Backbone bond lengths (Angstrom), bond angles and torsions (degrees), N, CA, C in turn:
res aa  C-N    CA-C-N  psi(-1)  N-CA   C-N-CA  omega(-1)  CA-C   N-CA-C  phi
1 M - - - 1.469 - - 1.534 109.54 -
2 K 1.337 115.78 142.26 1.456 121.60 -178.35 1.528 110.70 -96.86
3 K 1.340 116.36 153.20 1.449 120.63 170.04 1.524 108.38 -59.31
4 Y 1.336 117.05 150.33 1.453 119.59 -173.88 1.522 112.03 -61.59
5 N 1.326 114.18 138.52 1.453 123.55 174.67 1.524 107.62 -139.99
6 K 1.298 116.97 137.46 1.467 121.61 -177.28 1.524 112.41 -56.73
7 K 1.326 116.91 -28.55 1.467 120.55 -176.80 1.530 112.66 -78.15
8 L 1.324 117.06 -14.23 1.465 119.69 -179.97 1.528 110.51 -67.39
9 P 1.328 118.76 148.59 1.465 121.28 177.91 1.530 113.01 -80.58
10 Y 1.314 116.95 1.10 1.462 121.61 -179.58 1.521 110.30 -134.66
11 S 1.323 115.85 165.62 1.457 121.47 177.43 1.521 109.20 -140.88
12 Y 1.355 115.93 -174.75 1.458 121.53 -174.44 1.526 111.41 -128.67
13 T 1.316 115.44 147.74 1.464 121.43 164.23 1.525 106.90 -103.12
14 L 1.315 116.86 127.70 1.462 121.66 -178.52 1.522 109.58 -105.32
15 G 1.329 116.41 105.94 1.451 120.43 -179.70 1.519 112.18 120.51
16 A 1.309 115.46 157.40 1.458 120.58 -175.86 1.526 112.04 -68.33
17 F 1.336 117.92 -46.39 1.459 119.85 -174.04 1.525 112.72 -62.75
18 P 1.362 119.65 -53.32 1.470 117.71 178.82 1.519 113.06 -62.85
19 T 1.341 117.73 -30.49 1.462 120.24 177.99 1.522 110.92 -67.63
20 I 1.325 117.25 -40.51 1.465 120.80 177.36 1.529 110.46 -65.12
21 E 1.342 117.68 -40.19 1.467 120.81 176.95 1.522 110.55 -61.98
22 L 1.326 116.82 -41.32 1.466 121.35 176.26 1.519 110.99 -60.91
23 L 1.319 116.73 -47.40 1.470 121.26 -178.67 1.523 111.60 -61.90
24 K 1.313 116.84 -38.67 1.466 120.35 -179.14 1.529 112.03 -70.23
25 K 1.329 116.72 -39.93 1.469 120.98 -172.60 1.527 112.72 -89.47
26 Y 1.330 116.97 -41.94 1.466 120.63 -174.67 1.534 111.68 -130.27
27 P 1.318 118.56 58.58 1.473 119.32 -178.26 1.526 113.00 -60.26
28 K 1.331 117.62 -30.27 1.464 120.55 -178.55 1.527 112.38 -73.46
29 K 1.325 117.02 -16.15 1.461 120.65 178.59 1.530 112.81 -93.28
30 V 1.331 117.00 -8.50 1.460 120.61 -177.63 1.522 109.83 -80.95
31 M 1.325 115.36 126.47 1.462 121.10 -178.95 1.522 111.30 -91.95
32 K 1.344 116.12 -45.51 1.458 121.45 -176.96 1.521 109.13 -154.88
33 V 1.324 115.32 158.18 1.462 121.49 172.05 1.524 108.24 -133.89
34 F 1.323 115.23 131.33 1.466 120.87 178.24 1.520 109.33 -118.06
35 T 1.327 116.61 136.50 1.458 121.84 175.30 1.516 109.49 -117.66
36 H 1.318 115.61 163.31 1.466 123.02 178.73 1.521 108.42 -109.04
37 S 1.307 116.52 149.59 1.469 120.81 -178.81 1.522 112.30 -64.14
38 D 1.339 117.52 -17.62 1.459 120.75 178.54 1.527 113.09 -83.77
39 L 1.317 117.55 -3.02 1.471 120.11 175.50 1.529 108.36 -63.17
40 N 1.331 116.25 118.76 1.466 119.21 -173.65 1.528 112.90 -117.71
41 S 1.335 116.15 17.60 1.463 119.70 177.50 1.523 108.76 -102.05
42 V 1.319 115.86 107.54 1.463 120.35 179.39 1.527 110.26 -63.79
43 T 1.337 116.46 -38.80 1.463 120.83 -178.78 1.522 111.16 -62.16
44 Q 1.338 116.46 -48.46 1.462 120.01 179.68 1.527 110.91 -62.40
45 E 1.313 116.31 -42.03 1.463 120.00 -179.63 1.531 110.96 -63.72
46 E 1.322 117.16 -39.05 1.464 120.80 179.21 1.523 111.47 -66.60
47 I 1.333 116.70 -40.73 1.470 120.14 178.64 1.524 110.31 -63.29
48 I 1.327 115.95 -46.10 1.466 120.84 -177.89 1.523 111.16 -63.58
49 T 1.318 116.45 -49.63 1.467 118.96 -178.28 1.525 111.38 -66.55
50 G 1.330 116.74 -34.58 1.462 120.02 179.21 1.517 112.32 -63.69
51 I 1.340 116.50 -47.29 1.465 119.96 -179.98 1.525 110.78 -68.02
52 C 1.324 116.67 -40.18 1.471 120.39 179.11 1.531 110.83 -62.36
53 N 1.315 117.20 -44.88 1.473 120.73 179.32 1.523 111.21 -63.72
54 A 1.314 116.53 -40.51 1.463 120.80 -177.65 1.526 112.51 -68.08
55 N 1.340 116.40 -24.60 1.467 120.44 -175.75 1.534 113.13 -116.71
56 N 1.342 115.63 13.35 1.475 120.37 179.03 1.529 112.64 54.89
57 I 1.321 115.55 43.63 1.462 121.40 178.47 1.533 109.07 -96.04
58 F 1.311 116.40 130.87 1.457 120.93 179.16 1.526 109.83 -66.78
59 F 1.328 116.96 131.37 1.463 120.18 173.33 1.526 109.20 -146.60
60 E 1.323 114.29 150.22 1.458 119.45 178.80 1.525 110.15 -159.23
61 C 1.325 115.31 158.56 1.455 121.50 171.77 1.525 107.05 -86.89
62 N 1.330 115.77 116.11 1.465 120.58 -175.95 1.523 108.59 -144.06
63 D 1.334 115.90 93.43 1.462 120.74 -176.77 1.520 112.18 -60.78
64 R 1.318 116.98 -38.11 1.472 120.82 -175.62 1.529 110.92 -62.91
65 I 1.326 117.60 -45.61 1.460 120.42 -178.41 1.529 111.04 -69.18
66 V 1.332 116.49 -42.80 1.467 119.39 179.43 1.525 110.33 -61.01
67 E 1.317 117.60 -44.51 1.464 121.18 -179.06 1.520 111.98 -67.42
68 K 1.314 117.65 -28.48 1.460 121.94 177.73 1.524 111.79 -72.94
69 L 1.317 117.01 -40.02 1.462 121.02 -172.40 1.520 114.17 -91.18
70 R 1.313 117.86 -27.85 1.469 119.65 -175.25 1.529 110.39 -74.11
71 D 1.338 115.61 157.84 1.466 119.99 176.40 1.529 111.76 -116.30
72 K 1.352 115.87 2.39 1.458 121.02 173.64 1.518 108.81 -136.81
73 E 1.320 116.66 143.41 1.463 120.25 -175.70 1.518 113.05 -68.21
74 N 1.330 117.43 -21.06 1.475 119.32 -178.72 1.528 112.51 -91.56
75 C 1.317 117.44 17.27 1.463 122.56 175.48 1.524 108.42 -95.32
76 F 1.345 117.03 116.66 1.466 120.76 -173.92 1.537 113.61 -119.09
77 V 1.334 116.21 1.98 1.474 120.53 178.28 1.528 108.64 -138.10
78 I 1.317 116.00 135.34 1.466 120.66 176.56 1.527 109.00 -134.92
79 G 1.325 115.87 128.26 1.456 121.78 174.63 1.516 110.37 -104.07
80 V 1.306 116.52 144.11 1.465 122.40 176.95 1.526 106.47 -114.71
81 F 1.334 117.29 124.30 1.460 119.61 -176.47 1.526 111.73 -137.86
82 E 1.326 114.62 150.62 1.456 121.35 176.18 1.525 109.56 -72.79
83 K 1.328 116.07 138.24 1.458 119.44 173.62 1.529 109.09 -68.74
84 Y 1.315 116.72 151.25 1.453 121.04 -174.78 1.520 110.32 -144.26
85 N 1.308 116.29 166.53 1.460 122.58 178.49 1.524 109.91 -116.13
86 N 1.323 115.51 145.67 1.463 121.69 175.50 1.528 110.02 -118.72
87 E 1.307 116.19 158.80 1.458 122.52 167.92 1.527 107.67 -109.89
88 L 1.323 116.83 145.87 1.454 120.51 177.78 1.526 110.51 -81.84
89 D 1.314 115.37 147.74 1.460 122.18 176.05 1.530 108.30 -77.83
90 K 1.318 116.46 118.62 1.467 121.17 -175.44 1.518 112.57 -68.73
91 D 1.311 118.23 -20.98 1.457 121.40 -177.41 1.531 113.15 -96.08
92 S 1.327 117.22 -1.33 1.465 121.27 -176.04 1.524 111.22 -107.65
93 N 1.332 115.55 162.90 1.458 121.34 178.02 1.528 110.59 -71.96
94 H 1.334 115.12 149.38 1.460 121.17 -177.83 1.524 111.45 -124.55
95 V 1.326 115.77 152.93 1.460 122.97 159.82 1.522 106.40 -109.88
96 V 1.335 115.95 135.66 1.464 121.73 -179.70 1.526 108.47 -119.39
97 L 1.309 116.70 122.01 1.465 122.06 178.04 1.523 108.74 -109.33
98 V 1.325 115.76 119.38 1.454 120.98 -177.99 1.527 109.61 -97.66
99 N 1.314 116.10 110.41 1.474 123.98 177.30 1.529 114.24 57.65
100 P 1.331 119.08 45.60 1.477 119.64 176.17 1.520 109.80 -66.61
101 S 1.334 116.13 143.02 1.464 118.77 -173.35 1.525 114.25 -126.55
102 D 1.320 118.54 -6.60 1.458 121.59 -175.67 1.534 110.52 -107.78
103 M 1.331 116.79 123.02 1.463 120.83 -175.69 1.528 112.51 -66.74
104 G 1.320 116.87 -38.48 1.462 119.93 178.53 1.514 111.72 -63.79
105 N 1.341 116.59 -44.98 1.469 120.52 176.65 1.518 111.16 -59.87
106 M 1.323 116.63 -43.83 1.459 120.10 -178.70 1.526 110.89 -59.49
107 G 1.320 116.71 -47.72 1.458 120.11 179.23 1.510 112.64 -61.44
108 T 1.334 116.48 -42.74 1.468 120.70 179.33 1.515 111.44 -64.93
109 I 1.326 117.63 -40.65 1.469 121.70 179.22 1.521 110.56 -64.19
110 I 1.317 117.48 -42.67 1.467 120.70 178.49 1.524 110.23 -59.74
111 R 1.314 116.18 -45.43 1.468 120.79 179.49 1.525 111.01 -63.17
112 T 1.340 116.73 -40.41 1.460 121.55 179.43 1.524 110.82 -66.17
113 C 1.337 116.49 -40.45 1.469 120.16 177.13 1.524 111.04 -56.27
114 V 1.323 116.65 -47.08 1.460 120.81 -179.91 1.527 110.08 -62.36
115 G 1.331 116.46 -41.01 1.457 120.39 -179.88 1.518 113.65 -60.94
116 F 1.345 116.85 -30.44 1.465 121.15 -179.78 1.526 112.10 -103.05
117 G 1.315 116.74 13.60 1.456 120.23 172.16 1.516 115.57 80.52
118 I 1.328 117.76 14.56 1.467 121.28 177.97 1.525 107.79 -97.32
119 K 1.323 116.60 114.37 1.461 121.23 -172.78 1.531 113.07 -110.99
120 N 1.350 116.59 16.29 1.464 120.58 -178.94 1.523 109.86 -134.97
121 L 1.327 115.94 120.80 1.454 122.59 -175.31 1.522 109.99 -127.92
122 A 1.334 116.17 121.79 1.460 122.04 175.78 1.523 108.67 -98.80
123 V 1.314 116.99 132.77 1.462 122.53 179.71 1.526 107.89 -119.52
124 I 1.326 116.16 120.88 1.460 121.94 -177.72 1.528 109.44 -95.32
125 E 1.324 115.46 123.76 1.458 121.57 -179.48 1.542 111.28 -73.14
126 P 1.361 117.29 155.24 1.471 126.86 -6.50 1.518 111.38 -70.25
127 A 1.332 115.44 147.49 1.460 119.63 -174.07 1.526 110.27 -155.73
128 V 1.311 114.93 166.25 1.457 121.86 176.96 1.530 109.62 -61.74
129 D 1.315 116.26 152.08 1.463 123.01 178.61 1.524 109.19 -74.22
130 I 1.334 117.25 111.86 1.466 120.57 -175.71 1.523 112.62 -68.80
131 F 1.337 117.71 -18.89 1.460 120.16 -179.79 1.530 112.62 -97.94
132 N 1.321 117.63 5.14 1.460 119.12 173.92 1.533 108.48 -60.18
133 P 1.329 118.11 133.36 1.472 120.04 -178.62 1.526 114.42 -53.14
134 K 1.339 117.05 -27.84 1.462 119.71 179.05 1.527 110.69 -69.37
135 V 1.329 117.25 -35.76 1.465 120.85 176.11 1.525 109.90 -68.34
136 V 1.332 116.35 -45.27 1.461 121.69 -179.88 1.527 110.37 -58.40
137 R 1.334 115.88 -44.86 1.465 119.91 -178.71 1.531 111.12 -68.64
138 A 1.353 117.33 -41.99 1.464 120.41 179.66 1.524 111.62 -62.36
139 S 1.333 116.10 -28.76 1.469 119.84 178.85 1.524 112.09 -80.80
140 M 1.339 117.73 -6.85 1.463 122.99 -176.60 1.535 111.39 55.66
141 G 1.339 115.48 37.38 1.456 119.96 178.57 1.513 114.34 83.16
142 A 1.349 117.61 -4.20 1.468 120.34 -179.93 1.524 111.68 -64.93
143 V 1.324 117.62 -21.82 1.464 121.38 179.39 1.527 111.36 -56.50
144 F 1.318 116.67 -26.11 1.468 120.44 -179.32 1.535 112.91 -84.15
145 H 1.325 116.30 -0.13 1.467 120.95 179.47 1.524 112.14 -112.28
146 V 1.334 116.72 9.78 1.458 121.65 -177.03 1.528 109.86 -126.69
147 N 1.336 115.97 138.58 1.460 119.63 169.27 1.524 107.93 -79.07
148 I 1.314 117.18 119.52 1.460 121.56 -179.56 1.525 108.32 -119.75
149 C 1.320 115.35 124.97 1.462 120.69 179.90 1.527 108.99 -127.79
150 R 1.317 116.12 134.54 1.461 121.66 -179.71 1.525 109.32 -98.72
151 Y 1.336 115.82 142.33 1.469 122.02 179.37 1.524 109.28 -127.92
152 D 1.325 115.71 144.35 1.460 118.79 -177.12 1.528 112.96 -72.99
153 S 1.324 116.53 -17.31 1.463 121.23 176.79 1.517 109.31 -159.76
154 F 1.336 116.20 161.91 1.464 118.75 176.02 1.518 110.47 -67.49
155 D 1.312 117.31 -32.89 1.466 120.38 178.63 1.523 111.40 -57.62
156 T 1.325 116.59 -38.40 1.460 120.66 178.80 1.520 110.43 -63.00
157 Y 1.342 115.87 -46.75 1.466 120.32 177.66 1.528 110.23 -62.08
158 Y 1.320 117.20 -46.49 1.467 122.10 -175.21 1.524 111.82 -62.33
159 A 1.324 116.47 -39.09 1.461 120.22 -179.62 1.530 112.00 -61.26
160 I 1.343 115.94 -31.33 1.465 120.73 -178.05 1.528 112.01 -81.21
161 Y 1.331 117.02 -37.24 1.469 119.99 -168.01 1.533 114.97 -115.00
162 K 1.315 118.76 3.35 1.471 119.72 -176.80 1.525 112.92 -64.40
163 E 1.336 117.27 -27.60 1.464 119.83 -178.71 1.526 112.94 -84.46
164 S 1.328 116.86 -19.34 1.472 120.07 -175.46 1.523 113.57 -108.22
165 H 1.349 116.78 -14.89 1.463 120.22 -174.12 1.529 111.92 -126.78
166 D 1.338 115.61 139.35 1.460 121.34 167.31 1.525 107.72 -82.06
167 M 1.328 116.57 129.98 1.466 122.00 -174.74 1.520 111.03 -96.75
168 F 1.343 115.59 133.46 1.460 121.57 179.65 1.532 109.78 -131.36
169 P 1.343 116.93 88.87 1.466 118.87 175.62 1.526 110.78 -76.18
170 F 1.320 116.85 129.81 1.464 122.36 178.21 1.522 108.56 -92.03
171 M 1.350 115.75 119.92 1.457 120.87 -171.33 1.528 111.12 -139.64
172 L 1.329 116.08 154.21 1.460 120.37 177.75 1.523 111.50 -66.78
173 N 1.337 117.20 -24.45 1.463 121.25 177.42 1.525 111.16 -114.05
174 G 1.339 116.24 34.82 1.460 121.09 -179.99 1.519 112.20 -59.56
175 A 1.324 116.67 148.04 1.466 121.25 -175.29 1.524 112.92 -75.03
176 K 1.331 117.62 -28.91 1.460 121.73 -179.12 1.521 110.13 -121.38
177 A 1.337 116.29 134.48 1.458 120.31 176.17 1.524 109.50 -77.23
178 L 1.322 116.42 131.81 1.464 121.02 -178.20 1.515 111.22 -57.56
179 Q 1.337 116.31 -39.15 1.459 120.29 -177.38 1.529 112.74 -63.43
180 D 1.339 117.25 -24.76 1.465 121.50 -177.37 1.523 113.08 -106.81
181 Y 1.307 117.03 -6.79 1.468 120.14 -173.30 1.527 110.75 -81.87
182 E 1.321 116.40 130.39 1.457 121.94 179.10 1.525 108.98 -87.03
183 I 1.319 115.98 108.88 1.461 121.07 -176.20 1.518 109.61 -86.96
184 E 1.322 115.41 128.13 1.463 121.13 179.64 1.523 109.89 -100.30
185 M 1.320 115.80 138.18 1.466 120.83 172.22 1.519 108.21 -92.93
186 K 1.318 116.62 111.89 1.461 121.15 -176.83 1.519 110.49 -102.98
187 V 1.319 115.37 134.12 1.457 120.86 -179.01 1.525 110.90 -72.01
188 D 1.337 116.28 -36.25 1.461 120.44 -171.36 1.526 114.05 -98.12
189 R 1.329 118.22 -1.95 1.471 120.55 -179.52 1.529 110.23 -140.15
190 A 1.308 115.03 140.55 1.461 121.48 175.58 1.536 108.56 -96.12
191 F 1.326 116.58 176.38 1.468 119.54 176.89 1.528 110.88 -119.88
192 S 1.329 114.56 155.34 1.463 122.76 172.98 1.520 107.61 -124.10
193 L 1.326 116.71 117.66 1.460 121.88 175.95 1.519 107.72 -94.62
194 I 1.326 116.74 121.20 1.463 121.96 -170.13 1.526 109.35 -112.24
195 F 1.328 115.94 127.34 1.460 121.66 -178.58 1.529 109.85 -128.23
196 G 1.335 115.92 146.50 1.458 121.34 -176.12 1.511 113.60 -95.52
197 N 1.308 114.29 -174.40 1.463 123.29 179.06 1.521 111.69 -62.49
198 E 1.341 116.64 150.05 1.465 122.13 -177.82 1.529 112.83 -55.98
199 A 1.321 117.29 -37.51 1.463 120.94 -174.20 1.524 113.26 -91.67
200 T 1.332 117.28 -37.20 1.463 120.72 -170.52 1.523 114.48 -111.17
201 G 1.323 117.87 -15.35 1.456 119.73 -176.38 1.517 111.33 67.50
202 L 1.330 116.22 -158.45 1.462 121.02 178.73 1.527 110.41 -92.39
203 P 1.335 117.74 141.51 1.469 120.70 174.42 1.530 111.20 -61.48
204 D 1.339 116.60 157.29 1.460 121.35 -177.73 1.527 113.02 -59.30
205 T 1.323 117.17 -25.17 1.467 120.46 -178.49 1.531 112.14 -62.03
206 Y 1.314 117.42 -22.25 1.472 120.41 -179.73 1.525 112.03 -70.13
207 S 1.336 117.44 -15.63 1.465 119.98 178.40 1.520 111.37 -66.75
208 E 1.334 116.95 -16.44 1.459 121.83 179.62 1.528 112.05 -88.40
209 I 1.342 116.52 -2.76 1.467 121.53 -177.22 1.524 109.38 -104.21
210 G 1.310 117.59 117.25 1.461 120.69 176.46 1.516 112.96 59.29
211 Q 1.337 116.20 -139.56 1.463 122.99 -179.66 1.524 109.27 -112.17
212 S 1.320 116.53 109.50 1.472 119.44 179.17 1.520 109.89 -73.49
213 I 1.344 114.64 143.93 1.467 122.03 -173.30 1.527 110.09 -124.59
214 L 1.318 115.26 138.97 1.462 123.00 176.04 1.523 108.93 -115.36
215 I 1.328 117.09 132.37 1.468 120.99 171.37 1.523 107.69 -96.12
216 N 1.334 116.76 113.79 1.459 119.88 178.78 1.527 110.98 -73.53
217 Y 1.324 116.51 137.70 1.471 121.97 175.61 1.522 107.69 -154.65
218 L 1.310 116.57 162.16 1.460 120.97 179.02 1.525 109.63 -69.84
219 H 1.325 116.67 132.78 1.459 120.27 -172.69 1.524 113.55 -87.50
220 E 1.327 114.61 27.01 1.462 118.27 166.15 1.526 110.12 -72.14
221 V 1.338 115.87 -16.11 1.465 121.87 170.06 1.523 107.01 -115.45
222 D 1.342 116.42 150.53 1.464 118.48 -174.33 1.529 112.66 -81.16
223 S 1.338 117.14 -23.56 1.465 119.65 179.56 1.522 109.32 -165.90
224 L 1.322 115.62 169.72 1.459 121.28 174.67 1.518 109.57 -98.10
225 N 1.329 116.23 145.37 1.453 120.78 173.19 1.521 109.82 -56.79
226 L 1.338 116.98 142.84 1.465 121.14 -176.38 1.524 112.50 -57.09
227 S 1.319 117.21 -43.10 1.465 119.06 -178.74 1.528 111.23 -67.64
228 I 1.335 117.38 -33.52 1.468 120.98 176.89 1.527 110.00 -68.21
229 A 1.329 117.08 -46.12 1.466 121.08 179.31 1.529 111.13 -60.83
230 T 1.324 116.18 -41.31 1.463 119.64 179.00 1.523 110.44 -64.63
231 G 1.324 116.58 -42.24 1.462 120.54 178.37 1.521 112.52 -61.28
232 I 1.335 116.75 -41.12 1.468 120.23 178.39 1.528 110.17 -64.24
233 G 1.330 116.03 -45.14 1.458 120.12 178.86 1.520 112.21 -60.80
234 L 1.323 116.18 -44.98 1.462 120.86 179.65 1.525 111.29 -62.36
235 Y 1.319 116.76 -42.15 1.464 120.15 179.59 1.525 110.73 -60.05
236 E 1.328 116.24 -48.90 1.459 119.65 -176.11 1.526 111.75 -66.49
237 F 1.320 117.43 -37.58 1.463 120.09 -176.35 1.525 113.19 -81.54
238 T 1.316 117.84 -13.52 1.471 119.19 -178.58 1.522 113.43 -114.48
239 K 1.327 119.20 -4.70 1.470 119.39 -173.32 1.523 112.46 -65.47
240 K 1.335 117.33 -31.05 1.468 118.48 176.94 1.518 110.74 -67.11
241 Y 1.332 115.31 -35.30 1.466 119.91 177.77 1.527 110.06 -61.86
242 F 1.332 116.72 -44.98 1.463 120.04 -178.21 1.527 111.93 -71.16
243 K 1.318 117.12 -28.10 1.468 120.21 178.54 1.529 111.60 -62.85
244 Q 1.338 116.62 -28.10 1.459 119.54 178.35 1.527 111.36 -59.36
245 F 1.342 115.52 -36.80 1.463 120.09 -177.31 1.532 111.09 -80.65
246 V 1.331 116.60 -31.72 1.459 120.18 179.55 1.521 110.58 -69.38
247 S 1.331 116.34 -35.58 1.463 120.56 -174.52 1.526 113.60 -83.45
248 T 1.330 117.28 -9.37 1.474 119.44 -178.55 1.514 111.82 -95.81
């Protein structure tokens, strides 16, 4: 097995938890699973071997391969899986990331999306490699619970979803403050929350798309981390949805 490279047709899950999430969600995409002799969780080992046996997935205890591929000594399980493509659900809400470049942020955002019930993520190129093992690990396996589709430009994404989605670009010069904006839950239209690159944000031209949004914060800091800003946006746009369950 080779160290991960973006050009490879496969990638790795590093650790027991993301590997189990992969096995549960995409067993047909799993090529191999390797464990280390230091794995001391009987429960995890039983889950892994059970799913592998049920789906005819090759697995073995191989310390040499695990030690070669892992980047932390406490990683005792590695999954090998084929890269795959998803389509976004046209009737569901989306998060759109324009040119994200940080693998840790990407993984955290994916995990946050799942936590707030958003299962569709658009990634506008150029962007971080979503199948890099560091992204997979940062997402804690949540990457396997989200439809992720890459687009060569925002225009390509917009042309497909402008009729079905209300667009909300989050910008430092947004026209409406998120804290004061009255969010409507529409039966016939979904929303797209659009966020820019960690360093540059969204270009000013995005203010002409849909309703631009500003997150107010104290300017003792120059900006909010992308994953934090996305989490705040997701919370505000989904809290009415969650209130339905609290009130019943």
